C-alpha positions as a Markdown table, in Angstrom:
| # | Residue | x | y | z |
|---|---|---|---|---|
| 1 | Met | 122.8 | 127.3 | 45.4 |
| 2 | Lys | 121.9 | 128.4 | 41.4 |
| 3 | Glu | 123.0 | 131.4 | 39.7 |
| 4 | Ala | 120.9 | 133.8 | 38.6 |
| 5 | Lys | 121.5 | 133.3 | 35.4 |
| 6 | Glu | 120.7 | 129.5 | 35.9 |
| 7 | Ile | 117.2 | 130.7 | 37.4 |
| 8 | Phe | 114.3 | 131.2 | 35.6 |
| 9 | Asn | 113.3 | 135.1 | 35.2 |
| 10 | Phe | 111.5 | 135.4 | 38.5 |
| 11 | Ser | 112.8 | 138.7 | 38.5 |
| 12 | Ala | 110.9 | 140.1 | 35.7 |
| 13 | Thr | 107.2 | 138.9 | 37.3 |
| 14 | Ser | 108.3 | 140.6 | 40.6 |
| 15 | Asp | 109.2 | 143.9 | 39.0 |
| 16 | Asp | 105.9 | 144.3 | 37.0 |
| 17 | Cys | 104.6 | 143.5 | 40.3 |
| 18 | Val | 102.7 | 147.0 | 41.6 |
| 19 | Lys | 102.0 | 145.3 | 44.7 |
| 20 | Cys | 98.2 | 146.6 | 44.7 |
| 21 | Gly | 96.9 | 143.8 | 46.8 |
| 22 | Lys | 93.8 | 143.0 | 44.0 |
| 23 | Cys | 94.7 | 139.3 | 44.1 |
| 24 | Ile | 94.6 | 139.0 | 48.2 |
| 25 | Pro | 91.1 | 138.8 | 48.7 |
| 26 | Val | 90.7 | 136.5 | 46.0 |
| 27 | Cys | 93.7 | 134.2 | 46.9 |
| 28 | Thr | 92.5 | 130.4 | 47.7 |
| 29 | Ile | 95.4 | 130.0 | 50.1 |
| 30 | His | 95.4 | 133.4 | 51.8 |
| 31 | Gln | 91.8 | 132.9 | 52.4 |
| 32 | Ile | 92.4 | 130.1 | 54.4 |
| 33 | Asn | 96.0 | 131.1 | 55.6 |
| 34 | Gln | 95.8 | 134.8 | 56.4 |
| 35 | Asp | 99.9 | 135.8 | 56.1 |
| 36 | Glu | 101.1 | 138.1 | 53.7 |
| 37 | Val | 103.8 | 135.6 | 52.7 |
| 38 | Thr | 101.0 | 133.2 | 51.4 |
| 39 | Ser | 99.8 | 135.6 | 48.8 |
| 40 | Pro | 100.5 | 136.0 | 45.5 |
| 41 | Arg | 102.5 | 139.8 | 45.5 |
| 42 | Gly | 104.1 | 137.3 | 48.8 |
| 43 | Phe | 104.9 | 134.9 | 46.2 |
| 44 | Ile | 105.8 | 137.0 | 43.7 |
| 45 | Glu | 108.4 | 138.9 | 45.3 |
| 46 | Leu | 110.2 | 136.2 | 47.2 |
| 47 | Leu | 110.6 | 134.7 | 43.7 |
| 48 | Gly | 112.3 | 137.9 | 43.0 |
| 49 | Ala | 114.5 | 137.4 | 45.7 |
| 50 | Tyr | 115.5 | 134.1 | 45.2 |
| 51 | Gln | 116.6 | 135.0 | 41.7 |
| 52 | Lys | 118.4 | 137.8 | 43.0 |
| 53 | Gly | 120.1 | 135.8 | 45.9 |
| 54 | Asp | 118.8 | 137.2 | 48.7 |
| 55 | Leu | 116.5 | 134.1 | 49.7 |
| 56 | Glu | 117.8 | 130.7 | 50.3 |
| 57 | Leu | 115.2 | 127.6 | 48.7 |
| 58 | Asp | 115.4 | 126.1 | 51.6 |
| 59 | Lys | 113.0 | 124.4 | 53.5 |
| 60 | Asn | 110.5 | 126.9 | 54.2 |
| 61 | Ala | 110.3 | 128.7 | 51.5 |
| 62 | Lys | 109.6 | 124.8 | 49.9 |
| 63 | Asp | 107.1 | 124.7 | 51.8 |
| 64 | Ile | 105.7 | 128.3 | 50.9 |
| 65 | Phe | 105.2 | 127.8 | 47.5 |
| 66 | Glu | 104.1 | 124.6 | 47.8 |
| 67 | Ser | 101.4 | 125.2 | 49.5 |
| 68 | Cys | 99.7 | 127.7 | 46.4 |
| 69 | Phe | 96.8 | 126.0 | 44.9 |
| 70 | Leu | 97.3 | 127.2 | 41.1 |
| 71 | Cys | 94.0 | 128.3 | 40.7 |
| 72 | Thr | 94.5 | 131.1 | 38.8 |
| 73 | Asn | 92.6 | 134.0 | 40.6 |
| 74 | Cys | 95.0 | 136.4 | 40.9 |
| 75 | Val | 95.9 | 135.7 | 37.2 |
| 76 | Asp | 92.1 | 136.6 | 36.4 |
| 77 | Val | 92.0 | 139.8 | 39.0 |
| 78 | Cys | 95.7 | 141.1 | 38.0 |
| 79 | Pro | 96.2 | 144.7 | 36.5 |
| 80 | Asn | 99.1 | 143.4 | 34.9 |
| 81 | Ser | 98.3 | 140.0 | 33.7 |
| 82 | Leu | 101.5 | 138.5 | 35.6 |
| 83 | Ala | 101.3 | 134.9 | 35.7 |
| 84 | Thr | 101.6 | 133.8 | 39.0 |
| 85 | Asp | 100.5 | 130.1 | 38.6 |
| 86 | Met | 103.1 | 129.9 | 35.8 |
| 87 | Val | 106.3 | 131.4 | 38.2 |
| 88 | Ile | 105.2 | 129.4 | 41.1 |
| 89 | Glu | 104.8 | 125.8 | 38.4 |
| 90 | Glu | 108.6 | 127.2 | 37.4 |
| 91 | Val | 109.7 | 127.2 | 41.1 |
| 92 | Arg | 108.6 | 123.5 | 42.1 |
| 93 | Ala | 110.8 | 122.6 | 39.1 |
| 94 | Asp | 113.8 | 124.1 | 40.8 |
| 95 | Ile | 112.5 | 122.7 | 44.2 |
| 96 | Ala | 112.7 | 119.3 | 42.6 |
| 97 | Asp | 115.7 | 119.5 | 41.4 |
| 98 | Lys | 117.2 | 120.3 | 44.8 |
| 99 | Phe | 115.0 | 118.1 | 47.1 |
| 100 | Gly | 113.3 | 115.5 | 44.9 |
| 101 | Ile | 110.1 | 114.2 | 44.3 |
| 102 | Ala | 108.8 | 112.1 | 47.1 |
| 103 | Trp | 108.6 | 108.3 | 46.2 |
| 104 | Phe | 105.1 | 107.8 | 46.2 |
| 105 | Lys | 104.9 | 110.9 | 43.5 |
| 106 | Lys | 107.9 | 109.2 | 41.3 |
| 107 | Gly | 106.0 | 106.2 | 41.1 |
| 108 | Phe | 102.4 | 108.0 | 40.4 |
| 109 | Phe | 104.5 | 109.6 | 37.3 |
| 110 | Phe | 106.3 | 106.7 | 35.9 |
| 111 | Leu | 102.4 | 105.0 | 36.3 |
| 112 | Leu | 101.4 | 108.3 | 34.3 |
| 113 | Arg | 104.2 | 107.5 | 31.4 |
| 114 | His | 103.1 | 103.9 | 31.1 |
| 115 | Arg | 99.6 | 103.3 | 30.0 |
| 116 | Arg | 100.3 | 99.2 | 30.3 |
| 117 | Ile | 101.7 | 99.3 | 34.2 |
| 118 | Met | 99.4 | 101.8 | 34.7 |
| 119 | Asp | 96.3 | 99.6 | 33.6 |
| 120 | Ile | 97.8 | 96.6 | 35.3 |
| 121 | Thr | 97.7 | 98.4 | 38.6 |
| 122 | Met | 94.5 | 99.8 | 38.0 |
| 123 | Lys | 93.2 | 96.3 | 37.8 |
| 124 | Met | 94.6 | 94.8 | 41.0 |
| 125 | Gly | 93.5 | 98.1 | 42.9 |
| 126 | Tyr | 89.9 | 97.1 | 41.2 |
| 127 | Met | 90.5 | 93.8 | 42.7 |
| 128 | Phe | 92.1 | 94.2 | 46.2 |
| 129 | Lys | 90.4 | 97.4 | 46.9 |
| 130 | Thr | 88.3 | 95.9 | 49.6 |
| 131 | Cys | 90.9 | 95.1 | 51.7 |
| 132 | Ala | 91.7 | 98.8 | 52.4 |
| 133 | Leu | 88.5 | 100.4 | 51.2 |
| 134 | Ala | 84.3 | 100.3 | 51.6 |
| 135 | Asn | 82.1 | 101.6 | 49.2 |
| 136 | Asp | 80.6 | 104.7 | 50.1 |
| 137 | Pro | 76.6 | 104.1 | 50.9 |
| 138 | Leu | 75.9 | 107.4 | 48.6 |
| 139 | Asp | 78.4 | 105.7 | 45.6 |
| 140 | Arg | 80.6 | 108.6 | 45.7 |
| 141 | Gly | 83.5 | 106.8 | 45.7 |
| 142 | Leu | 85.8 | 104.9 | 48.4 |
| 143 | Leu | 85.8 | 105.2 | 52.0 |
| 144 | Ala | 89.1 | 104.5 | 53.8 |
| 145 | Arg | 88.7 | 101.6 | 56.2 |
| 146 | Phe | 91.6 | 102.8 | 58.6 |
| 147 | Asn | 94.4 | 105.1 | 58.6 |
| 148 | Leu | 96.3 | 104.9 | 55.4 |
| 149 | Pro | 100.0 | 106.7 | 54.7 |
| 150 | Leu | 98.7 | 110.2 | 54.0 |
| 151 | Ile | 95.6 | 109.1 | 54.1 |
| 152 | Lys | 92.9 | 108.7 | 57.1 |
| 153 | Lys | 90.1 | 106.7 | 58.3 |
| 154 | Asn | 86.8 | 107.6 | 56.7 |
| 155 | Arg | 88.1 | 109.8 | 53.6 |
| 156 | Leu | 86.8 | 109.4 | 50.4 |
| 157 | Leu | 88.5 | 108.2 | 47.7 |
| 158 | Pro | 87.8 | 108.3 | 43.5 |
| 159 | Ser | 85.9 | 105.3 | 43.0 |
| 160 | Met | 87.3 | 102.2 | 41.0 |
| 161 | Ala | 86.1 | 101.0 | 37.5 |
| 162 | Lys | 86.7 | 97.4 | 36.6 |
| 163 | Thr | 87.8 | 98.3 | 32.9 |
| 164 | Ser | 89.1 | 101.5 | 31.8 |
| 165 | Phe | 87.4 | 103.5 | 29.6 |
| 166 | Leu | 90.1 | 103.2 | 26.8 |
| 167 | Asn | 90.1 | 99.1 | 27.4 |
| 168 | Ser | 86.4 | 99.1 | 27.3 |
| 169 | Tyr | 85.5 | 100.5 | 23.7 |
| 170 | Pro | 86.8 | 99.5 | 20.1 |
| 171 | Glu | 88.9 | 102.5 | 18.1 |
| 172 | Glu | 85.8 | 103.3 | 15.6 |
| 173 | Ile | 82.9 | 103.5 | 16.4 |
| 174 | Lys | 81.3 | 104.8 | 13.8 |
| 175 | Ser | 77.4 | 106.2 | 13.3 |
| 176 | Pro | 75.1 | 104.9 | 10.7 |
| 177 | Lys | 73.2 | 107.8 | 9.8 |
| 178 | Asn | 76.3 | 110.0 | 9.8 |
| 179 | Asp | 75.1 | 112.5 | 6.3 |
| 180 | Lys | 78.1 | 115.1 | 7.8 |
| 181 | Lys | 80.7 | 112.6 | 7.8 |
| 182 | Val | 81.6 | 114.2 | 11.5 |
| 183 | Arg | 84.8 | 112.6 | 13.1 |
| 184 | Val | 85.8 | 113.8 | 16.8 |
| 185 | Ala | 88.7 | 112.0 | 18.8 |
| 186 | Ile | 88.1 | 111.9 | 22.4 |
| 187 | Phe | 90.9 | 112.7 | 25.0 |
| 188 | Ile | 89.6 | 111.1 | 28.4 |
| 189 | Gly | 91.9 | 112.2 | 30.8 |
| 190 | Cys | 93.5 | 109.7 | 33.8 |
| 191 | Leu | 90.6 | 110.2 | 36.1 |
| 192 | Ala | 87.5 | 109.2 | 33.6 |
| 193 | Asn | 89.7 | 106.5 | 32.2 |
| 194 | Tyr | 89.8 | 104.6 | 35.4 |
| 195 | Asn | 87.7 | 106.1 | 37.8 |
| 196 | Tyr | 84.7 | 107.5 | 36.9 |
| 197 | Thr | 84.3 | 105.8 | 33.5 |
| 198 | Glu | 80.3 | 106.8 | 33.4 |
| 199 | Ile | 81.7 | 109.9 | 32.4 |
| 200 | Gly | 83.3 | 108.6 | 29.2 |
| 201 | Asp | 79.9 | 106.2 | 28.4 |
| 202 | Gly | 77.8 | 109.3 | 28.5 |
| 203 | Leu | 80.0 | 110.7 | 26.2 |
| 204 | Val | 80.3 | 108.1 | 23.9 |
| 205 | Asp | 76.3 | 108.3 | 24.2 |
| 206 | Ile | 76.1 | 111.7 | 23.5 |
| 207 | Leu | 77.8 | 111.7 | 20.6 |
| 208 | Lys | 75.9 | 108.3 | 18.8 |
| 209 | His | 72.8 | 110.4 | 19.7 |
| 210 | Leu | 73.8 | 113.1 | 17.6 |
| 211 | Asp | 74.9 | 111.0 | 14.8 |
| 212 | Ile | 78.9 | 111.5 | 14.9 |
| 213 | Asp | 81.5 | 109.3 | 14.5 |
| 214 | Ile | 83.9 | 108.3 | 17.4 |
| 215 | Phe | 87.7 | 107.9 | 17.4 |
| 216 | Ile | 89.4 | 107.0 | 20.7 |
| 217 | Pro | 92.9 | 106.6 | 20.7 |
| 218 | Lys | 94.1 | 104.3 | 22.6 |
| 219 | Lys | 97.8 | 105.7 | 22.5 |
| 220 | Gln | 96.9 | 108.3 | 24.7 |
| 221 | Leu | 98.4 | 109.1 | 27.4 |
| 222 | Cys | 98.1 | 111.7 | 30.5 |
| 223 | Cys | 98.4 | 115.5 | 29.8 |
| 224 | Gly | 101.2 | 116.1 | 32.4 |
| 225 | Ala | 99.8 | 117.9 | 34.2 |
| 226 | Pro | 100.2 | 116.0 | 37.6 |
| 227 | Ala | 103.8 | 116.0 | 37.4 |
| 228 | Tyr | 103.8 | 119.8 | 36.0 |
| 229 | Phe | 102.0 | 121.6 | 39.1 |
| 230 | Thr | 104.3 | 118.9 | 41.0 |
| 231 | Gly | 108.0 | 120.1 | 39.0 |
| 232 | Asp | 108.7 | 116.7 | 37.5 |
| 233 | Thr | 109.8 | 119.1 | 34.3 |
| 234 | Ser | 111.6 | 115.4 | 32.7 |
| 235 | Ser | 107.5 | 113.6 | 33.0 |
| 236 | Val | 105.8 | 116.5 | 31.2 |
| 237 | Glu | 108.5 | 116.5 | 28.6 |
| 238 | Tyr | 107.8 | 113.3 | 27.7 |
| 239 | Leu | 104.1 | 113.1 | 28.2 |
| 240 | Ile | 104.0 | 115.9 | 25.6 |
| 241 | Arg | 106.5 | 114.8 | 23.0 |
| 242 | Lys | 104.8 | 111.5 | 23.0 |
| 243 | Asn | 101.5 | 112.4 | 22.8 |
| 244 | Leu | 102.0 | 115.3 | 20.3 |
| 245 | Asp | 104.0 | 112.7 | 18.1 |
| 246 | Tyr | 100.6 | 110.5 | 18.4 |
| 247 | Phe | 98.1 | 113.2 | 18.2 |
| 248 | Glu | 99.8 | 114.6 | 14.9 |
| 249 | Ser | 98.9 | 110.7 | 13.3 |
| 250 | Phe | 95.2 | 111.9 | 13.5 |
| 251 | Met | 94.8 | 114.8 | 14.1 |
| 252 | Asp | 94.0 | 115.9 | 10.6 |
| 253 | Glu | 91.7 | 112.8 | 9.9 |
| 254 | Val | 89.1 | 114.5 | 13.1 |
| 255 | Asp | 87.4 | 117.6 | 13.2 |
| 256 | Ala | 87.9 | 118.0 | 16.5 |
| 257 | Met | 89.3 | 116.3 | 19.5 |
| 258 | Ile | 87.1 | 116.9 | 22.5 |
| 259 | Ile | 88.1 | 116.2 | 26.1 |
| 260 | Pro | 85.6 | 116.1 | 29.5 |
| 261 | Glu | 88.2 | 117.6 | 31.8 |
| 262 | Ala | 88.6 | 121.1 | 32.2 |
| 263 | Thr | 92.7 | 120.7 | 33.6 |
| 264 | Cys | 93.5 | 118.3 | 31.1 |
| 265 | Ser | 92.0 | 120.8 | 28.3 |
| 266 | Ala | 93.5 | 123.5 | 29.9 |
| 267 | Met | 96.9 | 121.7 | 30.0 |
| 268 | Ile | 96.8 | 120.6 | 26.4 |
| 269 | Lys | 95.5 | 123.8 | 24.6 |
| 270 | His | 97.3 | 126.6 | 27.3 |
| 271 | Asp | 100.4 | 125.0 | 29.2 |
| 272 | Trp | 101.8 | 122.7 | 27.1 |
| 273 | Glu | 102.9 | 125.7 | 24.5 |
| 274 | Ile | 104.3 | 127.8 | 27.6 |
| 275 | Phe | 106.1 | 125.1 | 29.2 |
| 276 | Cys | 107.5 | 124.4 | 25.7 |
| 277 | Lys | 109.0 | 128.3 | 25.5 |
| 278 | Asn | 109.8 | 127.7 | 28.9 |
| 279 | His | 112.4 | 124.9 | 28.6 |
| 280 | Ser | 114.2 | 125.4 | 25.3 |
| 281 | Met | 111.6 | 123.0 | 23.2 |
| 282 | Asn | 110.7 | 126.1 | 21.2 |
| 283 | Glu | 110.6 | 123.1 | 17.8 |
| 284 | Leu | 107.3 | 122.0 | 19.5 |
| 285 | Val | 105.5 | 125.0 | 19.7 |
| 286 | Pro | 104.3 | 125.7 | 16.0 |
| 287 | Arg | 103.6 | 122.1 | 16.2 |
| 288 | Ile | 101.0 | 122.6 | 19.3 |
| 289 | Gln | 99.9 | 125.6 | 17.6 |
| 290 | Lys | 98.7 | 124.2 | 14.8 |
| 291 | Met | 96.6 | 121.7 | 16.8 |
| 292 | Leu | 95.4 | 123.7 | 18.8 |
| 293 | Pro | 92.1 | 124.7 | 17.0 |
| 294 | Lys | 90.8 | 121.3 | 16.9 |
| 295 | Ile | 91.1 | 120.8 | 20.6 |
| 296 | His | 88.2 | 121.5 | 22.7 |
| 297 | Met | 86.7 | 120.8 | 25.8 |
| 298 | Ala | 83.6 | 118.9 | 25.3 |
| 299 | Thr | 80.9 | 121.0 | 26.0 |
| 300 | Ser | 81.7 | 123.9 | 25.0 |
| 301 | Trp | 82.5 | 121.4 | 21.5 |
| 302 | Leu | 78.7 | 120.3 | 21.5 |
| 303 | His | 77.4 | 123.7 | 22.2 |
| 304 | Asp | 78.4 | 125.4 | 19.7 |
| 305 | Asn | 79.2 | 123.0 | 16.6 |
| 306 | Thr | 76.5 | 120.4 | 17.3 |
| 307 | Glu | 72.3 | 120.3 | 17.9 |
| 308 | Leu | 72.2 | 119.5 | 21.0 |
| 309 | Lys | 70.9 | 122.3 | 22.8 |
| 310 | Lys | 68.2 | 122.1 | 20.5 |
| 311 | Leu | 67.7 | 118.1 | 21.0 |
| 312 | Leu | 67.8 | 118.3 | 24.5 |
| 313 | Ala | 64.7 | 120.8 | 24.3 |
| 314 | Ser | 63.1 | 118.4 | 21.9 |
| 315 | Lys | 63.2 | 116.0 | 24.2 |
| 316 | Gly | 60.9 | 117.6 | 26.6 |
| 317 | Lys | 62.3 | 116.0 | 29.7 |
| 318 | Asn | 62.6 | 118.0 | 33.4 |
| 319 | Ile | 64.1 | 115.9 | 35.5 |
| 320 | Asp | 63.7 | 115.8 | 39.0 |
| 321 | Glu | 67.0 | 117.0 | 40.2 |
| 322 | Leu | 68.3 | 120.4 | 40.9 |
| 323 | Val | 71.6 | 120.7 | 39.9 |
| 324 | Thr | 73.9 | 123.7 | 40.7 |
| 325 | Tyr | 77.2 | 124.2 | 38.8 |
| 326 | His | 80.7 | 124.6 | 40.0 |
| 327 | Asp | 83.1 | 126.7 | 37.8 |
| 328 | Pro | 86.4 | 124.6 | 37.5 |
| 329 | Cys | 89.3 | 127.1 | 37.6 |
| 330 | His | 90.9 | 125.6 | 34.2 |
| 331 | Ala | 87.3 | 126.0 | 32.7 |
| 332 | Arg | 86.2 | 129.8 | 33.1 |
| 333 | Lys | 89.1 | 131.2 | 34.4 |
| 334 | Val | 91.9 | 129.8 | 32.0 |
| 335 | Gln | 89.7 | 129.0 | 29.1 |
| 336 | Gly | 87.0 | 131.3 | 29.4 |
| 337 | Ile | 84.3 | 128.3 | 29.6 |
| 338 | Tyr | 81.2 | 128.3 | 31.7 |
| 339 | Gln | 77.9 | 129.2 | 30.4 |
| 340 | Glu | 78.0 | 126.6 | 27.6 |
| 341 | Pro | 77.5 | 123.7 | 30.1 |
| 342 | Arg | 74.8 | 125.5 | 32.3 |
| 343 | Glu | 72.9 | 126.3 | 28.9 |
| 344 | Leu | 72.8 | 122.6 | 27.9 |
| 345 | Leu | 72.0 | 121.3 | 31.3 |
| 346 | Ala | 69.6 | 124.3 | 31.8 |
| 347 | Gln | 67.9 | 122.8 | 28.9 |
| 348 | Asn | 66.3 | 119.2 | 31.6 |
| 349 | Tyr | 67.4 | 120.5 | 34.8 |
| 350 | Ser | 66.5 | 123.0 | 37.0 |
| 351 | Met | 69.7 | 125.2 | 37.4 |
| 352 | Val | 70.3 | 126.9 | 41.0 |
| 353 | Glu | 73.3 | 129.1 | 41.3 |
| 354 | Met | 75.4 | 128.8 | 44.5 |
| 355 | Ser | 76.6 | 132.1 | 46.3 |
| 356 | Asp | 80.5 | 132.2 | 44.3 |
| 357 | Pro | 80.7 | 129.3 | 42.2 |
| 358 | Asn | 83.8 | 130.7 | 40.8 |
| 359 | Arg | 85.3 | 130.2 | 43.7 |
| 360 | Cys | 88.3 | 127.8 | 43.7 |
| 361 | Cys | 87.2 | 123.8 | 45.3 |
| 362 | Gly | 91.1 | 123.4 | 46.7 |
| 363 | Phe | 91.9 | 120.1 | 44.6 |
| 364 | Gly | 95.4 | 121.9 | 44.3 |
| 365 | Gly | 97.0 | 119.1 | 42.9 |
| 366 | Val | 99.2 | 116.1 | 43.8 |
| 367 | Thr | 101.5 | 117.7 | 46.4 |
| 368 | Met | 97.6 | 120.0 | 48.1 |
| 369 | Gln | 95.7 | 115.9 | 48.3 |
| 370 | Thr | 98.8 | 114.0 | 50.0 |
| 371 | Glu | 101.1 | 116.2 | 52.2 |
| 372 | Lys | 99.3 | 119.3 | 52.4 |
| 373 | Phe | 95.4 | 117.6 | 52.3 |
| 374 | His | 95.3 | 119.7 | 55.7 |
| 375 | Leu | 94.7 | 122.6 | 53.5 |
| 376 | Ala | 92.8 | 121.3 | 50.8 |
| 377 | Gln | 89.8 | 120.2 | 53.4 |
| 378 | Lys | 89.8 | 123.9 | 54.7 |
| 379 | Ala | 89.7 | 125.1 | 51.2 |
| 380 | Gly | 86.5 | 122.5 | 50.4 |
| 381 | Glu | 85.0 | 123.9 | 53.7 |
| 382 | Pro | 83.2 | 127.0 | 52.7 |
| 383 | Lys | 82.5 | 125.5 | 49.1 |
| 384 | Ser | 80.4 | 122.6 | 50.5 |
| 385 | Ala | 78.9 | 125.1 | 52.8 |
| 386 | Met | 77.6 | 126.9 | 49.7 |
| 387 | Ile | 76.5 | 123.8 | 48.1 |
| 388 | Lys | 74.6 | 122.6 | 51.1 |
| 389 | Glu | 72.6 | 126.2 | 50.7 |
| 390 | Thr | 71.5 | 125.5 | 47.5 |
| 391 | Lys | 69.6 | 122.8 | 48.9 |
| 392 | Ala | 70.5 | 121.5 | 45.0 |
| 393 | Thr | 70.4 | 117.5 | 44.6 |
| 394 | Val | 73.4 | 117.8 | 42.2 |
| 395 | Val | 76.9 | 119.5 | 41.7 |
| 396 | Ser | 78.5 | 119.4 | 38.7 |
| 397 | Ala | 81.3 | 120.4 | 37.0 |
| 398 | Glu | 83.2 | 119.4 | 34.2 |
| 399 | Cys | 86.2 | 117.9 | 36.0 |
| 400 | Ser | 86.8 | 115.7 | 37.8 |
| 401 | Ala | 90.1 | 116.9 | 40.2 |
| 402 | Cys | 86.9 | 119.1 | 41.4 |
| 403 | Arg | 85.1 | 115.7 | 41.8 |
| 404 | Val | 87.4 | 114.6 | 44.2 |
| 405 | Gln | 88.0 | 117.6 | 46.6 |
| 406 | Leu | 84.1 | 118.3 | 46.3 |
| 407 | Ser | 83.3 | 114.9 | 47.0 |
| 408 | Glu | 85.6 | 114.6 | 49.8 |
| 409 | Ala | 84.5 | 118.1 | 51.1 |
| 410 | Leu | 80.9 | 117.4 | 51.0 |
| 411 | Asn | 81.3 | 113.8 | 52.6 |
| 412 | His | 83.5 | 115.2 | 55.6 |
| 413 | Asn | 80.8 | 118.2 | 56.2 |
| 414 | Gly | 77.6 | 115.7 | 56.3 |
| 415 | Val | 76.3 | 117.2 | 53.0 |
| 416 | Lys | 74.4 | 114.8 | 51.0 |
| 417 | Thr | 74.6 | 116.0 | 47.3 |
| 418 | Leu | 75.7 | 114.0 | 44.9 |
| 419 | Phe | 78.9 | 115.1 | 41.9 |
| 420 | Lys | 78.3 | 114.4 | 38.0 |
| 421 | Asn | 80.2 | 116.0 | 35.6 |
| 422 | Pro | 77.6 | 117.4 | 33.1 |
| 423 | Ile | 78.3 | 115.2 | 30.0 |
| 424 | Glu | 76.4 | 112.6 | 32.6 |
| 425 | Leu | 73.9 | 114.5 | 33.2 |
| 426 | Ile | 73.2 | 115.5 | 29.3 |
| 427 | Ala | 72.9 | 111.3 | 28.5 |
| 428 | Lys | 71.0 | 110.8 | 30.9 |
| 429 | Ala | 68.4 | 113.5 | 29.8 |
| 430 | Leu | 68.9 | 112.0 | 26.5 |
| 431 | Thr | 67.6 | 108.3 | 27.3 |
């Protein structure tokens, strides 16, 4: 068993918790499993006991700490702003050290570290997908034909693209009318690169309409979020170092790097620096901080730095689709972004708010989507009910993880509402 000095300082967070309970009503896991143990203050108390040697990090503790969705709802309401999500992420590193990481997760993280091998794997998956998967009649993704390892029959999975986004475009796309010489880079994210390529297509179309030069960095790797949320610190460190070195080679030559994914954006803008500070990689912190002013979620940058809103309004289009907006945890709570996508969409679409757009959809990371998928299903049910109640034809969110979770929740609960990234809807309004 590790000595207290070898353990991340969980006691500091535990000692600062006043046990007020404001976190409990908003906690995603507590909403579906009403046990004090699986609540933010329960997690924090147990982590303090673990550091003091009063709690063994056994399989029961592992099960408890892996049940957190990392939605940050508790951080949002905490009077002491305690980073419960961060300490859970840190204890998962201890869990990975003690129990190891499941073989399929190791394989997945290996692919995220090696772009060429991932390209080949996804190409093979596309070619042979019909052996185990069928197209969803509503074109929301792929349905499992029969029970697979960790995946039950008829579960909706992400679609697969024949060619990835990064392999579909040249590295440079120049606008002949770019008088202001604005040039942006695109960080696309893994799901948008391999599964939901229409997001990248839409972003390229929008930037072309705005006469902005586009740089598509072909050597970009995963932001590291899936590994971070699972406790694979070696993969996180590798991905941060590789990406940071690469980003620095072009960052001075672009006005911004925009990301149409809330989780990827939050990981780079928020979690990279925290991870480096927590894992004695302080030499990287100034380099990350220097880069941060140019990192933006796509709708936020487009709203604040371009004439896109006016351009959409000038089109005069009223598209016959009722849209409701879901706030990804990593957009609204981590980055404070929620008004910008709504304002852009409202220029051409009728908007309706669901009863609680800020409630976590329940994606929760790799473990929650595999071994603990029953919890993800429970978390998705109330969200799908909210969406159904709006009678919206489309639910939108700037997050492909939310897309995976909500599309499956809607499918599982018989709701026909389709999911679209706001970038896709905005691009449609410009055509």
